[in-house]
Each structure stands twice: as structure tokens, then as C-alpha cells.
N, C-alpha and C positions, 0 to 999 in steps of 0.2 A: 167265153169272153163276154162280159157285160157291155152293153152299148145301147145307144139311142140315137135317133136322128129326127130332126124337126121336119114336118111335112107341110110345105108352103101351099101345095095344091089342094089340100083337103078343106081347110077352113080359112077364109080370108079375114073374118072378124074375131076369130078365136085362135088358139094355139093348138096345133096338132103334132103328135109325135108317134114314132114307132119305136118300141123298146124290144130288145131281144135278150135272151139268156139261155144257157145250156140247161139250167134247172129252173123250177119255179122261183126259188129264192133269188137267183141271178136276174130273172125277168123282173121280179118285184123291185129289186134294188135299182135296176136300170130305169124303170118307170119312175121311181121315187126321185132319183137323181135328175131326170128330165123335168119333173114337176118343180123341184126346188130350184134348179138352174134357171127355169123360166122366171122365177121370182127374185132371185138374188145371186150374186157371184158366190157360189158355195166354197170356193177356195179361200175366201176371206173369213169363213166361220171357224170359231173355236168349238170344242166339244164340251163346253162348260155345263150344259143342261142335258139331262137324260130323261127319257120317258119310256116306261114299259108299254108294250103294245100287245094286246091279246084280242084277236078277232076270230070269228067263225062264220062260215057261210056254206051253203049247200053246193056251190060251184066255184071253181077256181077263178073265173072271170068276175063273179060277184065279190069274191074275197079281195081281188085286186082293186076293184072299184071302192070297196070299204076302206082299204089301206090308204089309198090316195086321198080319199075323203077325210080320213083321220088326220093326215098331214095338213090339209087345208084348215081343218078345225083348229089345230094347235096354232097355226099362223094367225087365224082370226081371233081366237079366244085369249091366247097368251103371247102373241107376237113372236112365236118360236118358229125357226126354220132349221132344217136338219141337213147334215152332210155325211152322217155315219149311220149305217143301217145293219144291225146284227140280228138277222131274223132266221127262223126255221118254219117251214111249212110242212104239215102232216095231214094225211087223211085220217079221219077219226077211228077207223077200225084197225089202225096200226100201219106201220111202214111209212116211208117217206113219200111225199106227194109226187116226186118224179117217177115213181113206180106205178102211178095210178093214171086213170083217164082224166082228161080235163074236166068233164062234167058228167056226173052220174047221180041219179036221184037218191041212191042209197049211200052216197059218200058225202060226209060233211068235211069241209076243209078247215084247218086251224092254222093260224099264224100267231107265233109268239116271238117276242124278242125285245130288244132295246134299241131305241133310236137316239142319236145325240146330235146336238147343234147348239144354237144360242139364240138369244132374243135379238130381233132386228134392231139395228142402230144406224139410222141414216147418216150419222157422222163417220161411221167406220165401214159400212157395207155399201157396195154398189147395188142399189135397188133397181129392179127391172120391172116386170109386169105383175100387178096384183091379180092372182087367180081367185075367181069367185067360187068355181065348182068344177067337178069332173062331169062331163055330159055323157049321155048314153048314145049320142050320135056316133055311129061307126065304131063304138067301143066293142072290143072283144079280144080274145086270146086264141091263137092258132098253134097247134103242135106242128113243128117243122122237123126236117131231117137233122138240123143242128140243135134243136131244143124247142124253144118257145118264142112266139112273137106276139106282141100286143099292140093294138092301135088305140090311141087315146086322144080325145079332143077336150081341151080345157076351155071353160067359159071365162073370159077376162073382162 
């Protein structure tokens, strides 16, 4: 089950959340949903705009950081926000990421997929907080009995 919850006690001037998922894909989608929900009521978004996403990094937590950073880039550069995330995560030597360790020097992680949403329209969308960046403060992914958990602090 994908989910997230906002953490009031971690950052008073920023927005912090904890995202969970049974697989890396579910974790990344939960984190993306929390990021976008911080900025806009995502239930109001159509899926009229799509973007391909192809990212690679040496660790799963760095890949998550890059993915969230990419979402912020689209918001800043093209005024796009998203509410649909169709992604796949793999370790470069084959096999799905959920079968691999979170961080290994010899594993490169790849994310590919399509994200969908639409351009921000203040007349149609309930705008919330403008996110400037993902911070490295308390950022990380943990493997749990249920799957994966990430802690993220957003600079607003």
C-alpha cells in the first residue's frame, strides 16, 4: 500500500514527510504524491500533459532525490504538476530493484517511466505551497519489514 504522512515535528520552516511502499516503485510514487500534494490539490489535475522520465544513480536514495528534484524542475520550468506516475526501477545488472540492496557501490539504479499531469492554473487549481527544493536534511531510505520508508524535507 502506497502512503505518506506529513511530519510536523521535523521541520518548522519547511515541509517534511515520510513516504512508504512495498516496492521501490511504490515508495517513489508515494513520495512524488506527497511532494505534488504539498504544492497543489492533485485531485483537480487532468492528465493532459505527459513527460518521459529516465534517471540513473548509484544508490536508491540518490535516485529518489533526483526523481523528486525532476518534478520540481518541471514545476519551475514549465509550470507542470503531476498526479499520475507510471515508473519502473531496475538495478543495472538486471533484475528488479526490489530484489537488490538499497545501496551498493557496484549497482547503478535506473528509473524509467511516464508521469502525467497538467500546467498550473490558479483559476482552476487550489494552489498550496511553492516547493523550492528537496533538502538533504534527514533525507534517506530505510528497508523495513513492510518494504521501504523514506524521510524527505522540502525547502519552501
